[in-house]
N, C-alpha and C positions, 0 to 999 in steps of 0.2 A: 404810654403810659394813663389815657382817657376812654382808652375802651376796654370793656368786664365783657364783651360779646363774646360768642362764643361764632365763628367763621362755621357754614354751613355746611356739611358734609358733600366733600366730593365723589363722583362717583368715579371708581375707577373700571373703567368701563372694556368691554373685552376689544383685544386687538384682533383681528381679522388674521387669515391665509397666513399656515403656521407650519414651521421647516423644522428640520430637529439639526442643527447644531453642530459641527466636534467643538470641543473647548480641548483646551490642551488638554492634555494628559488621553485623553480617548476617551471621554465621559460625555455623551451626550445627552443634552441639553436641548427641551421644545423652546425654539421664539417663534416669531413671527417675521415678514415681511415687507411687511404696508403698514404705513399709520390710516387708521377707518376715517372717516367724515364725522362718523359720533364721537373716536375720542378726540378730534382734533378738537370739535365741538365745546366738550368738556373740558381741554387745556385750553381752551381761551377765556370760558367761564368762567373757571380757576384761577387765573393767570393774574388779575387785577386784585383778586383777594389775596393770593397768598402773597404778594409783594406788600399788603400794606400791613398781614400777620408780620410779617418777617424785616420789617426796618426799611421798606422800600427798595427799592435796586439803587444802588452803588450806581453812581453814572461817574464817567471817565475815561483817563488812557489804562486803568486795569479793565477799567470793564469792557473796553472792545477790547483789550487782545483777550481776554475770556472766553468773549463770545467766539474771537477768531480759532482758538484751536478747543471750544467746545465742540462745535459746528463739523469741525473736519473728525473729532474724532466719533463724533456720535453719526458720522455716515459712515462710520466702518463698520456699521452694526446690520446695516441691508435694507430697515426699516424705512425709508423714504427714498423718494425721487432723487434730491438734490440736498446740500448743506442748508440748502435757505431756507427750508421744508423745519427745519429744530428752531427753538426758540432757547438763545441759551443765556443766562443771569448774572451777576454777580450780584450778589445781596449784605445790603445795610446793614449785618448783624454783627456779633462778638461771642457766635456760638460756634464749634468747630462743626460745621453741616453741611450735606449736600444732598439732592433729591432730588429725584422726577415723576412727573405724570405723565399719563397719557396726552396724547396729540402732540410730542416730540418736544416738551419746555422740562427745558434741565435748567439746575438749581443748585451754586456754590456760596457759602458765605464767604466774608472778606478775610475771618478770623481763618479759616482754614486755608485761605489762602498764603496766607504768611507764614503759615506751617509749610509750608511745600519751599522746597529751594533748588527744583529745575519744570521746566515746561514738559518733560515728560511725566513728572508726577503728577500736575497737574490735570493732564493728558487720562490719566489711571485714576483717577476720582472721578471724574466726567465719564471717562467709559464703563465704570464701576455703575452709577447709577442709572446707568438707558441701557447697558446687563436687566436690569430690575424691569426695567419698560420691555425689551426684546423677550424676556425668558415670561411674561404675562402676570409677573409675580402680585403686582396688586390686584388683578382678577381672580386671584387664588386665595389673597387676603384680604381683599371682599368677604369670602361667604363665613369669617368669621370677626369679623369687627364690628364694634359697635356703631354707633348712630351717626358717629360723629370719628372724622377721619383725621379730622387735628387736633389732635390734645400732646400733651405733655409727655414725652416720650420720656425724660426722667424719674416726673415722677408714675410715669405706669408702669416703669421697672420694681417701684417699692409695690406696687398696684399689686401684680402680677405676684411676687414673693413673698413679701408680708403680708396682704389680705384677701388674696386671691380675685381673679379678674372678672368672678361675674357675682362677688358683693353687693349687698346695696351702698356700702363704700366706695367700693370701683367704682358703679355709678355716678357716684359723687362726684371723683376725683373728674373723672371723664368732662363731666358736664359742670364743672366747678372749676378748683385748683389749675387742672390741667390746661383751661386753655387761658390763650394769650402768650405759650411756652414757645420758643422759638427752636422748633425740633418738631419734626414735622410726621405724622400718619402714626398709628400700629408698627410694632418692631416685627422686621422679615424674621423667618425661623431661619437657624445655618445654614440647611441645605442652600436656601434660597440665598442667604448670602455669598455661600462658597461657588454657586452659581454666579451667579454676580461676579465676580472677582475671576472665577475664570473669564467667561467669555469677555471682558473688560479689560483683559490683557492678549486676550486674541485680537482684540481694538488696536490695542498700545502696537505688537506686532507688525499688522497687517499698514499700519500710519506711518512704519518706519520708527516709532523711538522705541527706546527699551522696555522692555516689557518687566523687568528688573525693576521698572520704578512702582510698581505697583508693591512690593517688598519694604522697597525704603520710605514709601509717603508713612505706612501701617504702624511702623517700625518705630517711626518719627510722634502718630496718634499713641501709640501706645506710652511713648515716651512723656507724652502731652498728658494724660490723661494721670497720669503717676504723680508729675507734677503739679495736677489741679487738685489731686488726691491730697498731698502732702502741707500744700499751702493753705489749703483749709481746714489743715489739723485731721486728716481722717487716713487711710489707708488704703490705696490702690489695688491692692488683694485683699482687699476687708469681703471681698463677693468673687468667688469661684465661679469658674467658665461655666458651672455645670447650673448655677441658678440664676443665669439670664438665658433668653434666648439668644443674643447673639453671640458668635465668638467672640472669643477675647481676642484686640487689637493684637496682642501681641503671640498669642499663638497660633497665628494667621500669617504672619512674618515670614517664616519657616516654606511653611505651604505655599502660598505664592510668588517664594521663589523657586521652588523646583517646577512649579505650572511653567514660571516664564523658561529657565532651562527647556524646558520641552519644548517651546516654538521653535529652538534652533538660533533665535535673534536675539544675541543676549548683546548684542554689540550695538546697537539701535542708536538710534537719538536722542541725547538729553537736554539739550539748548540752555546750559545753567545762566549764562550772561543775560542773552537776549530777556528770560523771565526775571531775574533782578533786578533790571533795568526795568520793568512794566511795573515790577511790585514794588519800587523804590513810590516812598511816598504817604503807600497808602492805610488809611483810619488803624487802628488797633487798640482790640477790644472795645471797652462800650463807648456808643456816642451819646455827650454831651444833653442831647435832646432827648434821652430817651431815661437818663440816669446813671449814671456812675458808680461802679461798687471798686473799692477800695478798701479791700482785705474781707473784713466781717462788717462792713461799716457802705449803706448803700445813700450815695448822695443825689441830689435829682436839683440841681439849680435853678432849672425852669421855676418850679415848684416852690424851690427856699423851702426841703424840709428835707431829714436825712431820718434815718434807723440804721440800729446792729442788730443785725442776729446771734442768736449762739453761739460760741464756740463750738464747733467739728461741725459747720454746717456752712452747703454750699448756696450760691444763688446762681440761678440763670436766670439773664436780664432780657426781657422781651422788649416788643413798641410798645406792648397794652400792660403789661403784668411782669412782676416778679419771682419764677419759683424759687422756693426756700427747703433744703433736703437734706435731712441729716441721717444718723444712725439708728436704729430702733424704730424706725416705721412713723416717724415725727417728718411731717413734712408741713407746708404752708403756701399761700401764693397772698402779694400785695398788689392791688391793683386801686380803681377809683375815677372820679372824673366828676361830674354838674352830681348834685347832692341826689339819690331816689326819692319823692315821696314829701320834698320838701324839709323832713326833719332827721334826725340823726336815726330813729327809731326805726323810721317808715326805712332807709336805708340797708338797716341791718335788716330789718325784715324781706327788703328784695333780694339780697341774697340769698337769704336762705330758702326766698319762694323758687329764686334761679337754681339751686341746686336739685329740690326735689322736682321743680315743673311742675306740666299744667293740671296732673292728675292725682298728682301726692301734696302730703304738707307734713313739715319736718317741726314736732312740739320742741320748742327754742327755751319755753318758758319765760320768766319775768326780762325782760331787754334790763341791762343795771348802767348807770349811767355816772357820770366820771370828769376827774380833769386829769389830763397829760403832761405838763408841761405848757401850761394856758390855757391851752386850747381844751374846749369841749370833746367827750369822748362816750362811748356808748359798746354795749357787749352782751353777747348772750352765746350761751351753748345747748347742744341736744347730742345726747347717744342716740350711735347709729350701731347696727350688729353688720360685722364684718365675717370672714371665712376663718381669724382669728381669734374671734371673740371682739367685745364691745371696746366701741373709739367714740374719742370724742369733737366736735366737731364746733370750733369755735371763729365766732363773725366779734371782730374788735375792731370800731370805724372813729374816726378824728372827723372833726369840722373845722381847718381852713379857714373857711369863711366864711358869705352867708350861702353860697353856692357849690359847694366846693368840700365832695367829700374823698376821703382812700379810706381804703380796709387792710387787713389782714384775716385770713382763710383760711383758718389751723385744723388742723384730723394728728390728732394723740392716741397711744394707748390711754384709756378711762384710768386717771388716778395720775398722767405723767402733765397733763395740760402747763403745770407750771413750769414745765422749760422753757414756754417762750413769753412767760410775765417780764422778763427783763426786754423781749424786742417791745413788747407792748409797750414798757415804759421807756423805752429809748427813744419815741418815737417822739423829732422837733422842727420848730422851724430853724432855715439854714439863717445868718446874719450877711448882712451882702457884702461882708468884703470872704465870708464862708462861700458864699456861692461864686462872687470873682474870680477866686483862687482852684475853680474843679479847669484843669487842665483836660483837652483828651490828647492819648497817646498815638504816634504811626511809626509805621517802620521803615527803618532808615537804614537805605544798601551804603556800604560806606569798605574802603578797599584797605588791608592791612597792611599799616608801615612799618619802617625798620624800626625795631622797636616794640611795638605794639605785642602784647599778651595776651591770652586766656582771661587775665586778671588785670588787665584795666581796657577791655573792651570791653567787658560784664559790668566795669565800674560804670557806665555810661549809659546802661540799664535802666528804665527811667521808674523804679521800684525801691521798695524799702528793705525786701525781703529775698531771699530768693535768686538774686541777679544772677552771679554765675551758672547755676543749675537750668534758668531760663534762657540765659546765651548759649548754654550748649545744647538742650533741647529744640530751638528756634533754629538752630544752625545744623541742626546733625550731627554733634559734633562729641568727641568719646572726652572723658578729663585730662586724661595726658594725649592728647592731639597738639601737629605742631602743626601752629599757622606758620606761613610763607608771605613772606615782601607780592604785595598785588591780590593777593587774593580777595576775593569777595563777599563780609558777610554780613550779614542781619543783626540791628540795635534796636531796639526799644525808644523812642526817644518821644518828649514833651513837644 
């Protein structure tokens, strides 16, 4: 939470020695069959930065398990001489995400791992990401990428749909609001996603796993996307598939199952029990060291402050910043740390200068001063031109003590900036008791006992709302599912 800088762009360097891989269903996808020395160097340089940006590596038995399965499935791609050429990392991130970079570096977040229900699903996600590397999608994407490869993909959706990726404001988002968000690199196109799906499914079959695991994992991801939208007061169906370059997870489920059947190995291994044993006890949702999201509230016990986002907005909590997104094109980032320039006015100015870059300036007019909940605050706004029209960029900063400042950076259509006024006013210090009451969540794997029901197990979920829905999604169950004695299920507890 203390850093606001961007990670340097990762060069998605070309992989050498091409081959044509037959994807399930007969499609031909161009892939590589070796990892070049240049790619290994690129990956080794980027790896420490990625770990820092994405909350660090998650250590312990879960991480060891992920590494073992990831190396096994990645080796099926044929792009390395041994499993040990791959570095597979479980990330301490509360975002459902996985990715890979050149050099044999593969990543999955603990949050996404918790959504899985067996080893084959874990292998399917890791295999999909390796498929992107094997198919050289990073190199293809680099041709149209902006100067920063690591930006907020959540915010980029809004940039591309609402503002236009080539607009000045799109650049502001990439350089400022998008920094620090735990979603990696520019989005792949639909064709590339389908190619990675197909390659991942072929890797599953080669490794002896049930290739249908890719379909069930995508189904769980679609269900999780829907429940997250409901929790924040939105509608998962509000952005149709054609409005995004990514295929909607729900639309990929049937396609993945068809591709799996085409392999002829639909009865492969799932390994649910070893997976659930390994998963038990993993941290879930936010790490308190990076702050906790509770509904519309963000709580940061280490910094002793909290704030509330507007109704209908969601938060993506990163180790360095919080991305805040909602409907209508309005979005924000919250970040902070050492106060820049020694005064709040200088801090506000530094944020604007960071957005504009070295060779440009943003005319934000007069910096206004005020008091918010007993703290000194300062703010200023500027207008910028986007493809959709004029938008307003606002920086609102607070001084917690003599050396520390935090700020919101918001982007709204002109005339609707007041939508964030309540959020600006909500920023306040936490009491000692409030900070001490913030507790992390974890996944607990339990065996169904005689008399247990979906209702009784859902009641144990550590949430104030949507307990039943969260339990069903977490365990890939339908509302009418019958539990059997001895069945192992996941609940989220404090």
